[in-house]
C-alpha positions in Angstrom: -41.6 -0.1 57.3 -39.1 0.1 54.5 -35.9 -1.8 55.1 -33.2 0.9 55.4 -30.5 -1.7 54.6 -31.8 -2.3 51.1 -30.2 -0.3 48.2 -32.6 1.6 46.0 -33.5 0.0 42.7 -32.7 -3.6 43.7 -35.2 -6.2 42.6 -34.0 -9.2 44.6 -31.0 -11.5 44.5 -29.3 -12.0 41.1 -28.0 -15.4 42.1 -24.4 -14.8 40.9 -25.3 -13.1 37.6 -22.8 -10.3 36.7 -24.0 -6.7 37.3 -24.2 -4.2 34.5 -21.6 -1.4 34.4 -24.0 1.1 35.8 -24.5 -1.0 38.9 -20.9 -0.8 40.2 -20.5 -0.7 43.9 -19.6 2.7 45.3 -17.3 3.4 48.3 -20.4 4.6 50.3 -22.2 1.3 49.7 -19.1 -0.7 50.7 -18.8 1.3 53.9 -22.5 0.9 54.7 -22.3 -2.9 54.2 -19.1 -3.0 56.4 -20.9 -1.0 59.1 -23.9 -3.4 59.0 -21.7 -6.4 59.5 -19.7 -4.7 62.3 -23.0 -4.3 64.2 -24.5 -7.7 63.2 -21.6 -10.1 63.9 -21.3 -11.8 67.3 -18.6 -10.0 69.2 -16.7 -13.0 70.5 -16.2 -14.7 67.2 -12.9 -13.0 66.2 -10.0 -11.3 67.9 -10.5 -7.7 66.8 -12.8 -6.5 64.1 -13.8 -8.7 61.2 -12.5 -8.0 57.7 -15.4 -7.4 55.3 -14.5 -7.2 51.6 -17.3 -6.1 49.2 -17.5 -6.2 45.4 -20.4 -6.1 43.0 -21.3 -9.8 43.5 -20.0 -10.9 46.9 -19.4 -10.0 50.5 -16.5 -11.9 52.1 -16.4 -11.9 55.9 -13.4 -13.2 57.7 -11.5 -12.8 61.0 -8.7 -13.9 63.2 -9.4 -16.6 65.7 -7.5 -17.0 69.0 -4.1 -18.5 68.7 -3.6 -22.2 69.6 -1.1 -22.9 72.4 0.6 -26.3 72.1 3.1 -28.0 74.5 6.7 -27.1 74.2 8.4 -29.0 71.4 5.5 -29.1 69.1 6.6 -29.0 65.4 5.2 -27.0 62.5 2.9 -29.8 61.3 1.3 -30.1 64.7 0.8 -26.4 64.8 -0.8 -26.4 61.4 -3.1 -29.3 62.5 -4.2 -27.5 65.6 -4.9 -24.3 63.7 -6.9 -26.1 61.1 -8.9 -27.9 63.8 -9.7 -24.5 65.4 -10.9 -23.1 62.1 -13.0 -26.2 61.4 -14.5 -26.0 64.9 -15.4 -22.3 64.4 -17.0 -23.2 61.0 -19.2 -25.9 62.5 -20.1 -24.1 65.8 -21.2 -20.9 64.1 -22.8 -22.4 61.0 -26.4 -21.7 62.0 -25.8 -18.1 63.0 -23.7 -17.5 59.9 -26.4 -18.8 57.7 -29.0 -16.5 59.4 -26.7 -13.5 59.0 -26.0 -14.4 55.4 -29.7 -14.7 54.5 -30.4 -11.2 56.1 -27.4 -9.7 54.2 -28.2 -11.3 50.9 -31.8 -10.1 51.1 -30.7 -6.5 52.0 -27.7 -6.1 49.8 -28.3 -8.4 46.9 -24.9 -10.2 47.2 -23.7 -13.7 48.0 -22.1 -13.8 51.4 -19.0 -15.9 51.9 -17.0 -16.6 55.1 -13.5 -17.3 56.2 -11.3 -17.5 59.2 -7.6 -17.5 60.1 -5.7 -18.9 63.0 -2.0 -18.3 63.3 -0.6 -18.7 59.8 -3.5 -20.9 58.6 -6.4 -19.4 56.7 -9.5 -21.0 55.1 -12.3 -19.6 53.0 -15.8 -21.1 53.1 -18.1 -21.3 50.1 -16.6 -18.4 48.1 -18.4 -17.4 44.9 -16.9 -17.9 41.4 -18.3 -15.4 38.9 -17.7 -15.6 35.2 -16.0 -12.6 33.6 -16.4 -12.4 29.9 -13.9 -10.6 27.7 -12.6 -10.4 24.1 -8.9 -11.2 23.5 -6.6 -10.6 20.5 -4.3 -13.2 19.0 -1.3 -12.3 21.2 -3.4 -12.4 24.4 -4.9 -15.8 23.4 -1.4 -17.1 22.7 -0.4 -16.3 26.3 -3.3 -18.3 27.6 -2.7 -21.2 25.2 1.0 -21.3 26.3 -0.1 -21.7 29.9 -2.4 -24.6 28.8 0.4 -26.2 26.7 2.7 -26.0 29.7 0.2 -27.7 32.0 -0.3 -24.7 34.2 -4.0 -24.4 33.3 -6.6 -26.8 31.7 -8.5 -24.1 29.8 -8.4 -20.5 28.7 -10.7 -19.5 31.5 -8.5 -21.2 34.0 -5.4 -19.6 32.5 -7.0 -16.2 32.6 -7.8 -16.7 36.3 -4.2 -17.7 36.9 -3.0 -14.5 35.3 -5.3 -12.4 37.4 -4.1 -14.1 40.6 -0.5 -13.5 39.5 -1.0 -9.8 39.0 -2.9 -9.6 42.3 0.1 -11.1 44.1 2.9 -9.3 42.3 1.2 -5.9 42.1 -0.7 -6.0 45.4 0.7 -2.7 46.7 -0.1 -0.8 43.5 -3.6 -2.3 43.2 -4.3 -1.3 46.9 -3.0 2.2 46.2 -5.2 2.4 43.1 -8.3 1.2 45.0 -7.7 3.7 47.8 -7.3 6.6 45.3 -10.6 5.6 43.6 -12.4 5.4 46.9 -11.1 8.9 47.7 -12.5 10.2 44.4 -15.8 8.6 45.2 -16.0 10.2 48.6 -15.1 13.7 47.2 -17.7 13.2 44.4 -20.4 12.2 46.9 -19.8 15.3 49.0 -20.3 17.6 46.0 -23.3 19.8 45.1 -26.6 18.0 44.8 -27.4 18.4 41.1 -31.1 17.4 41.6 -31.6 20.0 44.3 -29.9 22.6 42.2 -32.2 21.9 39.2 -35.2 22.1 41.4 -34.2 25.6 42.7 -33.7 26.8 39.2 -37.2 25.8 38.2 -38.9 27.5 41.2 
């Protein structure tokens, strides 16, 4: 029986290699992966539904753990220690199950699976993927990166570029989310349009 979770045209895991432009993940594929995890994850792991973020290379699954209740008078450091311990406990206690789910998902969806968890104000990510992003930069852009290196903010141009991306992500989060939502809406409308293949077949009859 054909695995219905496998996307057409995939030839096995890419092991972190960047996808070509024509392989970009669609909104429909993201929703399908998110639905798969919603059905596959153990129900009592998180409070509420898990957050499943999907891009062309990675699936990041995270969720909120139950809050820690400490005796009255506990300070912020004690709270942070307790929250970190709860996240560490979750990571160890669920390791075998998470590895099994990750193997299934990686085989079906050809993406690395990463995990994370939050408790109170503490959040950790486990084994997230770092993917190289190659680009060509002009003199002015290279000078920006070199300035960050000279200032001790980054050790290399690649690290400086990553710093710039994180800065934009923090400062323009609302705009980026709006842009992403608009793009997903366009994809949904496009996928609901006329089927060009069926139309061509009827014309040839």
